C-alpha positions as CSV (number, residue, x, y, z in Angstrom):
1,M,62.6,39.6,30.2
2,P,64.9,42.6,29.5
3,A,68.5,41.6,29.2
4,T,71.3,43.0,31.4
5,E,74.0,45.1,29.8
6,A,76.5,42.3,30.0
7,S,74.2,39.8,28.4
8,I,73.7,41.8,25.2
9,E,76.2,40.8,22.6
10,T,78.7,43.4,21.5
11,P,80.1,41.9,18.3
12,A,83.7,42.5,17.3
13,A,82.9,42.1,13.5
14,G,79.6,42.2,11.8
15,P,78.8,43.4,8.3
16,A,81.2,45.9,6.7
17,I,79.5,49.2,5.9
18,I,80.5,50.3,2.4
19,L,79.9,53.9,1.3
20,V,80.2,54.4,-2.5
21,E,81.6,57.8,-3.4
22,P,80.5,59.6,-0.2
23,Q,80.6,63.4,-0.6
24,L,80.8,65.0,2.8
25,G,83.2,64.2,5.6
26,E,80.4,65.2,8.1
27,N,78.2,62.4,6.7
28,I,80.9,59.9,6.9
29,G,81.5,60.8,10.6
30,M,77.8,60.5,11.3
31,V,77.8,57.1,9.7
32,A,80.7,56.1,12.0
33,R,78.7,57.2,15.0
34,A,75.6,55.2,13.9
35,M,77.7,52.1,13.4
36,A,79.4,52.5,16.8
37,N,75.9,52.9,18.5
38,F,75.1,49.3,17.5
39,G,78.4,47.5,17.7
40,L,79.6,47.8,14.1
41,A,83.2,48.9,13.4
42,E,84.2,48.1,9.8
43,L,83.8,51.1,7.5
44,R,84.9,51.0,3.9
45,L,84.9,54.0,1.5
46,V,84.9,53.8,-2.2
47,N,86.5,56.9,-3.8
48,P,85.4,59.5,-1.3
49,R,85.0,62.9,-3.0
50,D,87.0,64.9,-0.5
51,G,89.6,62.3,0.1
52,W,90.6,60.6,3.3
53,P,91.4,61.1,6.2
54,S,89.0,63.8,7.1
55,D,89.0,66.0,10.1
56,K,85.3,66.8,9.5
57,A,84.5,63.2,9.7
58,R,86.3,62.7,13.0
59,A,84.6,65.7,14.5
60,S,81.1,64.6,13.6
61,A,81.8,61.0,14.7
62,S,81.2,61.9,18.3
63,R,84.1,59.8,19.7
64,A,83.6,56.8,17.4
65,D,87.3,57.1,16.7
66,H,87.8,53.4,16.5
67,V,85.6,53.3,13.4
68,I,87.3,56.3,11.9
69,D,90.8,55.0,12.6
70,G,90.0,51.6,11.0
71,T,88.3,53.0,7.9
72,R,89.7,51.6,4.6
73,V,89.6,53.4,1.3
74,F,89.2,51.6,-2.1
75,E,89.4,52.9,-5.6
76,D,86.5,50.9,-6.9
77,L,83.5,48.9,-5.6
78,E,84.6,45.5,-7.0
79,T,87.8,45.7,-4.9
80,A,85.8,46.8,-1.8
81,V,83.6,43.8,-1.9
82,A,86.1,41.2,-3.2
83,D,86.7,39.5,0.2
84,L,83.0,39.3,1.2
85,N,80.7,36.3,0.8
86,F,77.4,38.0,0.9
87,V,76.4,41.6,0.2
88,F,73.2,43.6,0.5
89,A,72.6,46.8,-1.6
90,T,70.4,49.4,-0.2
91,T,68.0,51.3,-2.5
92,A,64.8,53.3,-2.2
93,R,63.6,52.6,-5.7
94,Q,62.8,49.5,-7.7
95,R,65.6,48.1,-9.9
96,D,65.6,46.0,-13.0
97,G,67.0,42.5,-12.6
98,F,66.2,39.4,-10.7
99,K,67.5,40.0,-7.2
100,E,65.5,39.2,-4.1
101,V,64.2,42.3,-2.2
102,R,64.2,42.2,1.6
103,G,62.9,44.5,4.3
104,P,65.4,45.6,7.0
105,V,64.1,43.2,9.6
106,E,64.6,40.1,7.4
107,A,67.9,41.5,6.1
108,G,69.2,41.9,9.7
109,R,68.3,38.3,10.5
110,M,69.9,37.0,7.3
111,L,73.1,38.9,8.0
112,R,73.3,37.3,11.4
113,A,72.8,33.8,9.9
114,H,75.6,34.4,7.4
115,D,77.8,35.7,10.2
116,R,77.2,32.7,12.4
117,A,78.0,30.5,9.4
118,G,81.5,32.1,9.3
119,E,80.8,34.2,6.2
120,R,81.9,37.8,5.7
121,T,79.1,40.2,4.9
122,G,78.6,43.8,3.8
123,I,76.0,46.4,3.1
124,L,76.3,48.9,0.2
125,F,75.1,52.5,0.5
126,G,75.1,54.9,-2.4
127,R,75.8,58.5,-2.9
128,E,74.0,61.2,-0.9
129,R,72.3,62.6,-4.0
130,F,71.2,59.6,-6.1
131,G,72.3,56.4,-4.4
132,L,73.8,53.4,-6.3
133,Y,74.0,52.8,-10.1
134,N,72.4,49.7,-11.4
135,E,75.8,48.1,-12.2
136,E,76.8,48.7,-8.6
137,V,73.6,47.1,-7.3
138,A,74.4,44.2,-9.6
139,L,77.5,43.4,-7.5
140,A,75.4,42.7,-4.5
141,D,73.6,39.4,-3.8
142,E,70.3,40.9,-2.7
143,I,68.5,44.2,-2.2
144,V,67.3,45.7,1.1
145,T,64.8,48.6,1.0
146,F,63.1,50.5,3.8
147,P,59.3,50.9,4.1
148,V,59.4,54.7,3.8
149,D,56.7,57.0,2.5
150,P,56.8,56.7,-1.3
151,G,56.2,60.4,-1.6
152,F,59.3,61.2,0.5
153,S,61.6,58.2,0.2
154,S,65.1,59.9,0.4
155,L,67.1,59.0,3.5
156,N,70.2,60.7,4.8
157,I,73.0,58.2,4.4
158,A,73.6,58.2,8.2
159,Q,69.9,57.5,8.8
160,A,70.0,54.5,6.4
161,V,73.2,53.1,8.1
162,L,71.6,53.6,11.5
163,L,68.5,51.6,10.5
164,M,70.5,48.7,9.2
165,S,72.9,48.8,12.1
166,Y,69.9,48.7,14.5
167,E,68.4,45.7,12.7
168,W,71.8,43.9,12.8
169,R,72.1,44.5,16.5
170,K,68.5,43.5,17.3
171,A,68.8,40.3,15.3
172,G,71.6,39.3,17.6
173,L,69.7,39.6,20.8
174,E,68.3,36.5,22.6
175,T,64.9,38.0,22.1
176,E,64.3,41.1,19.9
177,T,62.6,42.9,22.8
178,D,65.7,42.8,25.1
179,T,67.0,46.1,26.5
180,N,70.3,47.1,28.1
181,F,68.7,47.7,31.5
182,A,65.4,46.7,33.2
183,T,62.7,48.2,35.3
184,P,63.7,48.0,39.0
185,E,62.2,45.0,40.7
186,M,59.9,46.1,43.5
187,Q,57.8,44.1,45.9
188,P,54.1,44.8,45.3
189,A,52.3,46.5,48.2
190,T,49.9,44.4,50.3
191,K,46.3,45.5,50.8
192,A,47.1,46.2,54.4
193,Q,49.8,48.7,53.3
194,L,47.5,50.3,50.8
195,H,44.7,50.6,53.4
196,S,47.2,52.3,55.8
197,L,47.8,54.9,53.1
198,F,44.1,55.4,52.6
199,D,43.6,56.0,56.3
200,H,46.6,58.4,56.5
201,L,45.5,60.4,53.5
202,E,41.8,60.5,54.6
203,A,42.8,61.8,58.1
204,A,45.1,64.5,56.5
205,L,42.4,65.6,54.1
206,D,39.8,65.6,56.8
207,A,41.9,67.9,59.0
208,R,42.3,70.3,56.1
209,G,38.5,70.5,55.4
210,Y,38.7,68.6,52.1
211,F,35.4,66.7,52.6
212,R,32.7,69.3,52.1
213,P,29.9,69.1,52.5
214,P,30.1,66.3,55.1
215,T,27.2,64.5,53.5
216,K,29.3,63.9,50.4
217,K,32.3,62.5,52.4
218,P,31.5,58.7,51.8
219,K,31.3,59.2,48.1
220,M,34.5,61.3,48.0
221,V,36.3,58.7,50.0
222,D,35.1,56.0,47.6
223,N,36.4,58.0,44.6
224,L,39.7,58.6,46.3
225,R,40.2,54.9,47.0
226,A,39.2,54.0,43.4
227,V,41.9,56.4,42.1
228,L,44.6,55.0,44.4
229,T,43.8,51.3,43.7
230,R,44.0,51.6,40.0
231,P,47.8,51.8,39.5
232,G,48.9,48.8,41.6
233,F,51.5,50.4,43.8
234,A,54.8,48.8,45.0
235,E,56.0,49.2,48.6
236,P,58.6,51.9,47.8
237,E,56.0,54.0,46.0
238,L,53.7,53.8,49.1
239,K,56.5,55.0,51.3
240,V,57.0,58.0,49.0
241,L,53.3,58.9,49.2
242,H,53.2,58.4,53.0
243,G,56.1,60.8,53.3
244,I,54.3,63.4,51.2
245,V,51.1,63.1,53.2
246,A,53.1,63.3,56.5
247,S,54.8,66.4,55.3
248,L,51.5,68.1,54.5
249,D,49.9,66.7,57.6
250,R,52.2,68.6,60.0
251,F,50.4,71.8,59.1
252,S,46.9,70.5,58.8
253,P,45.5,70.5,62.4
254,N,46.4,74.2,63.1
255,A,45.8,75.5,59.6
256,P,42.6,74.2,58.0
257,R,41.7,75.2,54.6
258,G,40.7,78.9,54.2
259,T,43.2,80.2,56.8
260,V,46.3,82.4,56.5
261,G,49.1,81.9,59.0
262,G,46.7,80.0,61.3
263,R,44.0,82.8,61.3
264,R,40.9,82.7,59.3
265,A,40.9,85.2,56.6
266,G,38.4,88.1,56.5
267,G,36.4,89.1,53.4
268,D,39.0,91.6,52.2
269,G,42.0,89.3,52.8
270,E,42.8,90.5,56.3
271,P,42.4,88.1,59.3
272,S,38.9,88.1,60.7
273,G,38.4,90.6,63.5
274,E,41.7,92.4,62.7
275,K,40.4,95.1,60.3
276,D,41.9,98.6,60.6
277,K,39.4,100.6,62.8
278,S,40.7,103.8,61.3
279,R,38.8,102.9,58.1
280,G,35.5,103.6,60.1
């Protein structure tokens, strides 16, 4: 069952997002926005190229000001991860070494497990142009990589943060298919209500001359009922359809198909019997 908005966890902590030497303030702002979308708030920057704070970052954060305001800046990566217990490093290419490699789904679940155990966690993201150096990856516990097309594996840094933030959020739901709001609950229509709609629609169509030639009417009615029984209507939906038919039906008895303003049209578009006699 979909979860209600109140039942979906909005964590106060979660993994720290660590950007190593980010280049553009706009990218940092978009990272902050992606984090806020999925309940993350702790952003750490290692030696940002254009310094900090950044007006460009705040402008592109789209009101994720709490993330921007809480951002911490570090001179080196070792200091940025010093207080963390478990760290993932993101990379799109295979690395030398003996570290475990996880996909984002498994990584999200592992981060949740470490968090529930009271451990502080973090996710490393590298530079926009070439990612993380091997010695920076070595500071992480494990690697997380995305199942991207090998022929085009480069992700924008905000996209990469969004993917991991999403997996973190999803892993914290009661079931991973939960949503913030649900389909409205509606009482299914009874067969009697559906038959009433059939009769109403059939009468309206009959008045408008829909069933032509008359010999084909039984088959046309069968086809109409087959179409209307397929979806499985709810009561409110049938009320909408009744209202539509009723609105059209007001005009049907006095204006059958092929008439204009209540008069049958002539061959040249003028009402029958009303041609201009001056034309000879």
